[in-house]
C-alpha positions in Angstrom: -106.7 66.9 73.4 -104.5 63.7 73.8 -102.6 62.4 70.8 -104.5 60.0 68.6 -103.2 56.4 68.6 -101.8 54.6 65.6 -105.1 52.8 64.8 -107.1 56.1 64.9 -104.6 57.9 62.7 -104.5 55.0 60.1 -108.3 54.9 60.1 -108.5 58.7 59.6 -106.2 58.4 56.6 -108.2 55.5 55.1 -111.5 57.4 55.6 -110.0 60.6 54.1 -109.1 58.7 50.9 -112.6 57.2 50.8 -114.1 60.8 51.1 -111.8 61.7 48.1 -113.3 58.8 46.0 -110.2 56.6 46.4 -109.1 53.8 48.6 -106.0 53.3 50.7 -104.7 49.9 51.9 -102.1 49.9 54.6 -99.0 47.9 53.4 -96.7 48.5 56.4 -97.2 47.4 60.0 -98.7 50.8 60.9 -97.0 51.1 64.3 -94.3 53.5 63.2 -93.5 56.2 60.6 -93.7 56.3 57.7 -97.1 54.6 57.4 -97.1 53.1 53.9 -100.3 52.9 51.9 -101.3 51.7 48.4 -103.8 54.2 47.0 -106.2 53.3 44.2 -108.4 55.8 42.3 -110.5 55.3 39.2 -107.6 56.4 37.0 -104.5 55.1 38.7 -102.8 53.3 41.7 -99.7 54.4 43.5 -97.9 54.0 46.9 -98.0 56.8 49.4 -95.7 57.1 52.4 -97.1 59.2 55.3 -95.1 60.6 58.2 -97.9 61.7 60.5 -98.4 62.9 64.1 -101.3 64.4 66.1 -101.4 68.2 66.1 -101.4 69.4 69.7 -100.9 72.7 71.4 -98.0 71.1 73.2 -96.8 74.0 75.3 -97.5 76.1 78.3 -98.8 79.6 78.7 -95.7 81.0 77.0 -96.9 79.6 73.6 -99.6 81.3 71.6 -102.9 79.6 72.1 -103.4 79.2 68.4 -100.0 77.6 67.7 -100.3 73.8 67.3 -97.5 71.5 66.3 -96.3 68.0 65.5 -93.3 66.6 67.3 -91.0 64.4 65.0 -90.6 61.5 67.5 -89.4 58.0 66.8 -87.8 58.9 63.4 -84.2 59.5 62.4 -82.6 62.0 60.1 -82.7 62.0 57.2 -86.3 61.0 56.6 -86.6 58.2 54.0 -88.5 59.0 50.9 -90.8 56.9 48.8 -89.0 56.0 45.5 -92.3 55.3 43.7 -94.7 58.0 44.7 -95.5 60.8 47.1 -94.0 61.1 50.6 -96.2 63.3 52.9 -95.3 65.0 56.2 -98.6 65.6 58.0 -100.2 66.6 61.2 -103.7 65.4 62.1 -106.2 67.3 64.2 -108.9 64.9 65.5 -111.5 67.5 66.5 -111.8 69.0 63.1 -110.6 65.8 61.3 -108.4 68.1 59.1 -104.8 67.7 58.2 -101.8 70.0 58.0 -99.3 69.3 55.3 -95.7 70.5 55.8 -92.9 71.0 53.2 -91.0 67.7 53.3 -88.0 69.2 51.6 -87.5 71.6 54.5 -87.6 68.8 57.1 -85.8 65.9 55.6 -82.8 66.5 57.9 -83.1 67.7 61.5 -81.3 67.6 64.8 -81.5 64.6 67.2 -83.8 66.5 69.6 -87.1 65.6 68.0 -87.9 69.0 66.5 -91.4 70.4 66.3 -93.2 71.9 63.3 -95.9 74.5 63.9 -99.0 75.7 62.2 -101.7 78.2 63.2 -104.8 76.2 64.2 -107.0 78.8 62.4 -105.5 77.5 59.1 -107.2 74.2 59.8 -110.5 75.9 60.7 -110.3 77.8 57.4 -109.6 74.5 55.6 -112.5 72.8 57.3 -114.7 75.6 55.8 -113.1 76.0 52.4 -111.3 72.8 51.8 -107.8 74.2 51.5 -105.9 77.0 53.3 -102.3 78.3 53.5 -100.2 79.4 56.4 -97.0 81.4 55.8 -94.4 80.5 58.4 -91.4 82.5 59.6 -88.8 80.3 57.9 -90.3 80.9 54.5 -92.1 77.6 54.7 -95.7 77.3 53.5 -97.9 74.9 55.5 -101.1 73.7 53.9 -104.3 72.9 55.8 -106.7 70.6 54.0 -110.0 68.9 54.7 -110.1 65.1 54.6 -111.8 65.0 51.2 -108.8 66.9 49.7 -106.2 64.3 50.8 -105.9 63.0 47.2 -105.6 66.5 45.8 -102.8 67.2 48.4 -101.1 63.8 47.8 -100.8 64.3 44.1 -99.8 68.0 44.3 -98.0 68.5 47.6 -94.8 69.7 46.1 -96.5 72.2 43.8 -98.8 73.4 46.5 -95.9 74.2 48.9 -93.9 75.9 46.1 -96.9 77.7 44.7 -98.0 78.8 48.2 -94.8 80.7 48.7 -96.1 83.1 46.0 -98.6 85.3 47.8 -100.7 85.8 44.6 -101.1 82.1 43.8 -101.7 81.1 47.4 -104.6 83.6 47.6 -106.0 82.3 44.3 -105.6 78.6 45.4 -107.6 79.4 48.6 -110.2 81.2 46.6 -110.4 78.3 44.1 -111.0 75.7 46.8 -113.5 78.0 48.6 -115.4 78.3 45.4 -115.0 82.0 45.2 -114.8 83.5 41.8 -111.4 83.4 40.2 -111.4 85.8 37.2 -109.6 85.4 33.9 -107.6 88.5 34.6 -106.3 86.9 37.8 -105.5 83.7 36.1 -103.7 85.5 33.3 -101.2 87.0 35.7 -99.8 83.6 36.4 -97.0 81.7 34.8 -98.0 78.6 32.7 -96.9 76.2 35.6 -98.9 78.2 38.2 -102.0 78.2 35.8 -101.7 74.4 35.5 -101.6 74.0 39.3 -104.6 76.4 39.8 -106.6 74.6 37.1 -106.0 71.2 38.7 -107.0 72.5 42.1 -110.1 74.0 40.7 -111.1 70.8 39.0 -110.4 68.5 42.0 -112.0 71.0 44.4 -115.2 71.1 42.3 -115.2 67.3 41.9 -114.9 67.0 45.7 -117.7 69.5 46.4 -120.0 67.8 43.9 -119.4 64.5 45.5 -120.1 65.8 49.0 -123.3 67.5 48.0 -124.7 64.5 46.1 -123.7 61.8 48.6 -125.2 63.9 51.5 -128.4 64.4 49.5 -128.8 60.7 49.0 -127.9 59.9 52.6 -124.8 58.0 51.3 -127.0 55.4 49.7 -126.8 54.0 46.1 -130.0 55.2 44.4 -130.3 51.9 42.5 -129.5 49.2 45.1 -130.1 51.1 48.3 -126.7 50.0 49.7 -124.6 52.3 51.8 -121.5 50.7 53.1 -119.5 53.7 51.8 -119.2 51.9 48.5 -120.7 54.8 46.5 -119.8 57.4 43.9 -121.3 60.7 42.8 -122.2 60.5 39.1 -123.3 63.3 36.8 -126.6 62.7 35.0 -125.5 64.9 32.1 -121.8 64.2 31.8 -119.1 66.7 32.5 -118.2 68.4 29.2 -121.6 68.0 27.7 -123.4 71.2 26.8 -125.5 72.4 29.8 -123.8 70.1 32.3 -123.3 71.5 35.8 -122.2 70.5 39.3 -125.7 71.2 40.6 -127.0 68.4 43.0 -130.0 68.0 40.6 -127.5 66.8 38.0 -126.2 64.1 40.4 -126.9 60.5 41.3 -125.4 58.5 44.1 -124.4 55.1 42.6 -122.3 52.1 43.6 -119.2 51.9 41.4 -120.6 49.1 39.2 -123.8 50.9 38.4 -121.8 54.2 38.0 -119.7 52.6 35.3 -122.8 51.0 33.7 -124.5 54.4 33.6 -121.4 56.1 32.1 -121.2 53.4 29.4 -124.9 53.8 28.6 -125.8 50.2 29.7 -128.4 51.8 32.1 -130.2 55.1 31.9 -132.7 57.2 33.9 -136.2 58.0 32.6 -137.9 61.3 33.2 -140.1 59.6 35.8 -136.9 58.7 37.6 -136.7 54.9 36.9 -133.4 53.3 36.2 -133.7 51.1 33.2 -131.6 48.6 31.3 -130.6 49.8 27.8 -131.5 46.7 25.7 -129.6 47.9 22.7 -126.4 48.3 24.7 -127.1 45.0 26.4 -127.2 43.2 23.0 -123.9 44.8 22.1 -122.3 43.3 25.2 -123.8 39.9 24.6 -122.5 39.9 21.0 -119.1 40.6 22.4 -119.3 37.7 24.8 -119.6 40.1 27.8 -123.1 39.2 29.0 -122.1 37.2 32.0 -124.0 38.2 35.2 -126.5 40.4 33.4 -129.5 38.6 35.0 -128.2 39.4 38.5 -127.1 42.9 37.4 -130.6 43.9 36.2 -132.5 42.7 39.3 -132.7 46.2 41.0 -133.5 47.9 37.6 -136.7 48.9 35.9 -138.1 50.6 38.9 -138.0 53.9 40.7 -134.7 55.0 42.2 -134.2 55.8 45.9 -134.6 59.6 46.0 -133.3 62.3 48.3 -135.5 63.3 51.2 -135.4 66.9 50.0 -137.4 67.2 46.7 -135.2 70.2 45.7 -132.4 67.6 45.3 -134.3 65.2 43.1 -132.8 64.6 39.6 -133.9 67.4 37.3 -136.1 66.2 34.4 -134.2 68.7 32.2 -130.9 67.1 33.0 -132.3 63.6 32.5 -133.8 64.5 29.1 -130.6 66.2 28.0 -128.5 63.2 29.1 -130.6 60.7 27.2 -130.5 62.9 24.1 -126.7 63.3 24.5 -126.3 59.5 24.8 -128.8 58.9 21.9 -131.1 56.9 24.2 
């Protein structure tokens, strides 16, 4: 497969962050490495520098068929690092739309002969299935394969993932965690506190990502209140995370535009057991008293009617979750 052009690679990165419930704005010219982005999530914003090339087989019959690589062209040693956030060293495989992350610390300096960095392509196939996979390389480097929706997880944890992946025990647990296989308390208790922290974060982010994919796919990527798609959508829990009985079941999910997601979390709107999205008039009066009622007339236009439901009735919001959510929010 030919190398992807700069525009295709930049678009792949932007779309990956969207899949991870974030946004990435290119703040460099994009024609050369590193590509510089400003990433925004619901919690924070930060710059990310990305050195990235297409993963290709790049060799003749003498090379193993499953060995893919990036070639560090058009950059000079040592690689410049982002002083204000993560710096990533990536390969992109267009067919699977997955990425390979390499240990930046092992490749900051290199010879002038445009060295290559290899990964077994089966690592990306495993990542496409499970979300995250590790490949142990001969130079004691750990390469990390990750699916597009895990780019935020990787960006925020790349150093720990490469360091932790060097430990065979933690790399196996991390792969299990992102593949949603059972990780037992006994397995977790064998880890150091730092390794436990990394594993816990991967578990949380992986489950968040899986929930989002399930809910957004169930609703055909459409806000259940407005009907808009445009990729401007979130996956919201009906019964909030942390509330007794909450789960990541798709029947505990709603596909909402960010504004209506925030309104739902704040209790300004709520779902009835017959699956209508309603304005909470008590909460509305609170906002009005605080002088925050501007735009409410327009905001409530798509409310007080049935939501757009998934085509599969098995994915419709559960009345049990709706009832528990309204009770939890005292509605």
